[in-house]
N, C-alpha and C positions, 0 to 999 in steps of 0.2 A: 210476321217476321220482325217488323220494326219493334213491336211490343216486346218480343223476346230479347232483341238487341238492347233496347232501353232498360229492360229489367236486369240484364246481365251487367250493363254499364253501371246502373245504380248499385247493384250488389258489389261490384268491384270498387266503386267509389266509396261505398260505406266500409268495405273491408280495408281499403287503403287509409281511410280516416281513422278507423279503429286501430289499425296496426301502427299508426304514427307514434302513439304514446309508448307502446312496448318497444318499438324500434329506438326511440330516443332514450328510454331507460336502459336498454341493452347497450347502446352506444356509449352512454355516460359510464356505465359499469365497466365496459371494456377499456375505455380511456383511463379510468381511475386505476384499473389493474396494471395497465401498461406504464402509467406514471410511477406507481409504487415500485414496480420491478425495475424501471429505469433508475430511480433514485437509489434503490438497493444496490444495483450494479455499479453506479457511480461511487457509492460509499465503499463498496468492496474494493474497487480499483484504487480509490484514494488510500485506503488502508494498506493495500499491497504496496503501493508506491511509497508510503511512509515506512513500511517495514524494510523494503529494499533500500530506501534512502538511509535508514538508520544503520543497516548492515554495512552499506558502502562507507558511511561515515565512520563506523567503528573500525573497519579495516584500514581506512586512511589514517585514523588516529593512532591505531596500533603501529602502523608502519612509521609514522612520524616519531612516536615515542621510542620505538626500537632503534631508529636511526640516531636519535639523541643519546640514548643510553648505551648503545653498543660500544663506543670508545671507552666509556667509563667502566663498563663491565670487563672489557679486555684488559684495561689497565689494572683493575683490581685482581683479576685472575693472574696476571703476570706478577704482581706483588706477592700474592699468596704462594705462587710457585717459588719465588725467591726466598720467602720466609721458610718454606718447608725444606728447601735445600740448604739453608743456613747462609745464604749469600745476601742477607739483608743489608742494604746500604743505609747509612745514617741519613736520616732526614734532617733538614736544616733546623727544624724546631726541637729535635730531640737533644737532650743534654749529653755532652761527650763524657764518657766515663773512663 
């Protein structure tokens, strides 16, 4: 019985020693795959953040430009209406005729 136990123990020990190298290789490959996928995910999230940030920046920029140009546009539209109606007032730079 002891001989059988020691034989089984030696076989398990040999199997464990033999399986260490494949286990290490498997572990390294698994960790490399996980790291590659993690980097890819971080890059995608960073790109999405950039896209969202750009879109938000564009919207803010458009709103600022619209706020600056809105009074000018309204003034020009009013002038065009007056010119179309024939109620143009003389500007100070225009020569009097």
